[in-house]
Structure formats: C-alpha cells, structure tokens
C-alpha positions, 0 to 999 in steps of 0.5 A, a space after each residue: 502546473 503539470 498536465 495531470 493526464 500526462 502524469 497518470 500516463 507516465 507514473 499512474 500505476 498503483 503499487 498494488 498493480 505493480 505487485 501483481 495484486 488485482 485489487 478488489 473489495 474481497 479478503 485476499 487482495 486486500 490482505 495482499 495490499 496490507 502485506 505490501 504496505 508492511 513491506 513498503 514501511 521499512 527503509 527499503 526500496 519500493 521495487 524490492 518491497 514489490 518484488 518481495 510481495 510478489 514472491 510471497 504470493 507465488 509461495 502461496 502466502 496470499 491470504 491471512 490463513 496461508 500466511 499464518 499456517 506457513 512456517 517462519 522459514 517459508 516466509 524468510 525464504 520467500 522474502 529472500 527470493 524477493 531480495 528483501 534480505 535486510 529485514 527478512 527474519 524480523 519481517 517474517 515474524 511480523 507477517 506471521 503475527 499480523 496474520 494471526 491477529 487478523 484471523 483472530 479479530 476479523 476472520 482474516 477479512 479487512 472489510 470487517 476491520 473497516 466496518 468496525 471503524 467509526 471513521 478514518 482516524 479509527 481505521 488508522 488506529 485499528 490498522 496500526 495494531 498490525 505488526 510493523 504497520 506504523 503511520 507510514 504503512 497506514 498511509 500506503 494502505 489507505 492511499 491504495 485502498 481508496 481504489 476499492 474503498 470510496 469512503 477513503 477518498 480523497 486520500 493523499 498522504 504527505 508523500 503524495 502532497 510533496 509530489 503535488 507541490 513539486 508539480 505546482 498542483 494543489 496541496 489541498 486533498 479535496 482540490 487535488 482529488 477533484 482533478 481526476 475521476 474518483 476511480 483514478 484518485 489512487 493512481 494519482 496518489 501513486 503517481 505523485 509519490 513517485 514524483 516525490 521520490 524522483 526529481 528527474 520524473 518531476 522535471 520531465 512533467 513540469 
C-alpha cells in the first residue's frame, strides 16, 4: 500500500490550485472552478485546460457576468492564448451560454444551485444543465469543490478510484476518505487522478 502522506506531497495539488484559483465558498472562485471543469471535460490534456482557465481569468472573464458580457471573439482569443485551439470556437459559445444560464437561474452564484439540490444526485443533474458539463465534468467539479463544500465529502470519482487501485489503496470512497483529514480529501482525489493517468508516478509511489 502506498504512503498517503508521500502521495499528497508528490501529487496532491488540486487542479483548481494549479489553475491559480484560490478556492473559497464564494461566487467568483466557484464559477472559475466550473469553467475549469468544463474545459477539462473535453478530450484534451489537463495542462492545456488549466492554461486556458488561467487565460480566461487574465482576460477578465472570471465571473459569470463578465463571461456573459464578453464577446464571443474575446472568449475565443483567451482560449487560443491558452492553446485550447481544437475546441476553442464551440467552447467559447458554450461558456457564454453557460454563464447566461447561471445568471438567469442563480444570479451567477453556484451556492444557490447547491442549496436548491436535495442531495448529491440532484446536484449533479442541475450541474449537467450547464453546456458542455457532462458526467465527467460534474465529477471534476465535485471532487474539487469538496474542499469548500464539506457536504460532498468523500467524493472520489471513477478516475480517482482507478488511481487508488493502482496504489493498493481502498476503492471504497468512505475508507479512502478516512485516510486523510476532511480538508485534504480534494487533494487526495486530485493526486489519485494524476496516478491514474501516469504509470511512472504510480510506480514511484508503490
């Protein structure tokens, strides 16, 4: 069985942190995490999605209102600077549509979406209404959001559980979450996802 402390030290940086998002239970960082989740949902390298998320924030598009008010070309240009070029035009459209949906339904505040949901299943269903955010994107959002939404814990999706299996760690989310403090569960999930994608990293940690 892998040393969990070593795993967190080596790979326990959340994708939100990597994208420069200082996650908190407030509208702007939660929206930025949502955008990152949309970008990571495509069949594209995580590093490119992270870079594109950073560029969108640098372009001033870090809130639902600013994203909705921006021109389509502004969104395309920011995605291009992040080398998110394969899906830039369709994603620019989806981000604009998603921002408008959030503004109309929740005033741009994802906490209102969370509060409307009766449980995890309904939360996922509401999130999937955001354009380009399918089941994979919902998993990405929730495993990172558990850092500031304790009600989601423990959240380890299929990718994280695949990483756990590689390291000989429990595949049961409850047992896996019990290996770390609650505040570290998002970090553990991110680390396990990296292990699932990187055999060399997994081998070095076993």
